[in-house]
CHARMM-style PDB file with segment names, atoms N, HN, CA, C and O in Angstrom:
ATOM      1  N   MET     1      42.208 163.501  48.343  1.00  0.00      PROA
ATOM      2  CA  MET     1      43.283 163.571  47.324  1.00  0.00      PROA
ATOM      3  C   MET     1      44.522 163.861  48.769  1.00  0.00      PROA
ATOM      4  O   MET     1      44.065 164.704  49.541  1.00  0.00      PROA
ATOM      5  N   PRO     2      45.830 163.355  49.177  1.00  0.00      PROA
ATOM      6  CA  PRO     2      46.635 163.604  49.976  1.00  0.00      PROA
ATOM      7  C   PRO     2      47.504 165.102  49.535  1.00  0.00      PROA
ATOM      8  O   PRO     2      47.895 165.375  48.399  1.00  0.00      PROA
ATOM      9  N   ARG     3      47.663 165.913  50.714  1.00  0.00      PROA
ATOM     10  HN  ARG     3      47.346 165.692  51.636  1.00  0.00      PROA
ATOM     11  CA  ARG     3      48.223 167.065  50.863  1.00  0.00      PROA
ATOM     12  C   ARG     3      49.342 166.947  50.546  1.00  0.00      PROA
ATOM     13  O   ARG     3      50.034 166.213  51.252  1.00  0.00      PROA
ATOM     14  N   ARG     4      50.128 167.788  49.063  1.00  0.00      PROA
ATOM     15  HN  ARG     4      49.566 168.384  48.490  1.00  0.00      PROA
ATOM     16  CA  ARG     4      51.679 167.482  48.883  1.00  0.00      PROA
ATOM     17  C   ARG     4      52.231 168.859  49.737  1.00  0.00      PROA
ATOM     18  O   ARG     4      51.624 169.927  49.820  1.00  0.00      PROA
ATOM     19  N   PRO     5      53.297 168.595  50.226  1.00  0.00      PROA
ATOM     20  CA  PRO     5      54.136 170.015  50.698  1.00  0.00      PROA
ATOM     21  C   PRO     5      54.515 171.042  49.683  1.00  0.00      PROA
ATOM     22  O   PRO     5      55.003 170.369  48.775  1.00  0.00      PROA
ATOM     23  N   LYS     6      54.553 172.048  49.401  1.00  0.00      PROA
ATOM     24  HN  LYS     6      54.157 172.595  50.139  1.00  0.00      PROA
ATOM     25  CA  LYS     6      54.653 172.920  48.836  1.00  0.00      PROA
ATOM     26  C   LYS     6      56.415 172.991  48.646  1.00  0.00      PROA
ATOM     27  O   LYS     6      57.121 173.027  49.655  1.00  0.00      PROA
ATOM     28  N   LYS     7      57.152 173.011  46.961  1.00  0.00      PROA
ATOM     29  HN  LYS     7      56.579 172.982  46.142  1.00  0.00      PROA
ATOM     30  CA  LYS     7      58.282 172.988  46.877  1.00  0.00      PROA
ATOM     31  C   LYS     7      58.801 174.380  47.292  1.00  0.00      PROA
ATOM     32  O   LYS     7      58.310 175.279  46.609  1.00  0.00      PROA
ATOM     33  N   ASN     8      59.709 174.803  48.284  1.00  0.00      PROA
ATOM     34  HN  ASN     8      60.107 174.073  48.839  1.00  0.00      PROA
ATOM     35  CA  ASN     8      60.311 175.941  48.427  1.00  0.00      PROA
ATOM     36  C   ASN     8      61.309 176.502  47.437  1.00  0.00      PROA
ATOM     37  O   ASN     8      62.321 175.989  46.959  1.00  0.00      PROA
ATOM     38  N   ARG     9      60.743 177.722  47.251  1.00  0.00      PROA
ATOM     39  HN  ARG     9      59.921 178.138  47.639  1.00  0.00      PROA
ATOM     40  CA  ARG     9      61.683 178.243  45.356  1.00  0.00      PROA
ATOM     41  C   ARG     9      63.097 179.018  46.313  1.00  0.00      PROA
ATOM     42  O   ARG     9      63.242 179.392  47.477  1.00  0.00      PROA
ATOM     43  N   ARG    10      64.016 178.987  44.995  1.00  0.00      PROA
ATOM     44  HN  ARG    10      63.899 178.684  44.050  1.00  0.00      PROA
ATOM     45  CA  ARG    10      65.302 179.363  46.249  1.00  0.00      PROA
ATOM     46  C   ARG    10      65.096 180.605  46.278  1.00  0.00      PROA
ATOM     47  O   ARG    10      64.292 181.160  45.529  1.00  0.00      PROA
ATOM     48  N   MET    11      65.637 181.061  46.947  1.00  0.00      PROA
ATOM     49  HN  MET    11      66.290 180.610  47.555  1.00  0.00      PROA
ATOM     50  CA  MET    11      65.293 183.007  47.161  1.00  0.00      PROA
ATOM     51  C   MET    11      66.650 183.430  46.223  1.00  0.00      PROA
ATOM     52  O   MET    11      67.832 183.109  46.097  1.00  0.00      PROA
ATOM     53  N   SER    12      65.577 184.446  45.611  1.00  0.00      PROA
ATOM     54  HN  SER    12      64.617 184.707  45.713  1.00  0.00      PROA
ATOM     55  CA  SER    12      66.601 184.988  44.477  1.00  0.00      PROA
ATOM     56  C   SER    12      67.528 186.493  45.460  1.00  0.00      PROA
ATOM     57  O   SER    12      67.056 187.152  46.386  1.00  0.00      PROA
ATOM     58  N   LYS    13      68.744 186.613  44.894  1.00  0.00      PROA
ATOM     59  HN  LYS    13      69.128 186.078  44.142  1.00  0.00      PROA
ATOM     60  CA  LYS    13      69.320 187.582  45.805  1.00  0.00      PROA
ATOM     61  C   LYS    13      68.634 188.442  45.591  1.00  0.00      PROA
ATOM     62  O   LYS    13      68.563 189.164  46.586  1.00  0.00      PROA
ATOM     63  N   ASP    14      67.782 188.948  44.419  1.00  0.00      PROA
ATOM     64  HN  ASP    14      67.839 188.362  43.611  1.00  0.00      PROA
ATOM     65  CA  ASP    14      67.148 190.585  44.499  1.00  0.00      PROA
ATOM     66  C   ASP    14      66.463 190.358  45.450  1.00  0.00      PROA
ATOM     67  O   ASP    14      66.754 191.172  46.327  1.00  0.00      PROA
ATOM     68  N   GLU    15      65.514 189.525  45.847  1.00  0.00      PROA
ATOM     69  HN  GLU    15      65.278 188.864  45.135  1.00  0.00      PROA
ATOM     70  CA  GLU    15      64.382 189.293  46.962  1.00  0.00      PROA
ATOM     71  C   GLU    15      65.618 189.177  48.403  1.00  0.00      PROA
ATOM     72  O   GLU    15      66.490 188.335  48.615  1.00  0.00      PROA
ATOM     73  N   PRO    16      65.186 190.483  49.240  1.00  0.00      PROA
ATOM     74  CA  PRO    16      65.387 190.538  50.748  1.00  0.00      PROA
ATOM     75  C   PRO    16      64.826 189.311  51.622  1.00  0.00      PROA
ATOM     76  O   PRO    16      63.989 188.686  50.970  1.00  0.00      PROA
ATOM     77  N   LYS    17      65.028 188.813  52.831  1.00  0.00      PROA
ATOM     78  HN  LYS    17      65.708 189.321  53.360  1.00  0.00      PROA
ATOM     79  CA  LYS    17      65.267 187.617  53.299  1.00  0.00      PROA
ATOM     80  C   LYS    17      63.678 188.662  54.445  1.00  0.00      PROA
ATOM     81  O   LYS    17      63.556 189.860  54.701  1.00  0.00      PROA
ATOM     82  N   ASN    18      63.152 187.937  54.664  1.00  0.00      PROA
ATOM     83  HN  ASN    18      63.252 186.964  54.457  1.00  0.00      PROA
ATOM     84  CA  ASN    18      61.919 188.480  55.448  1.00  0.00      PROA
ATOM     85  C   ASN    18      61.774 188.120  56.634  1.00  0.00      PROA
ATOM     86  OT1 ASN    18      60.814 188.526  57.289  1.00  0.00      PROA
TER      87      ASN     18
END
């Protein structure tokens, strides 16, 4: 099976940026 890139989840406003 070919690997599919993971879809990036939209960052929640409550989650701080790392």
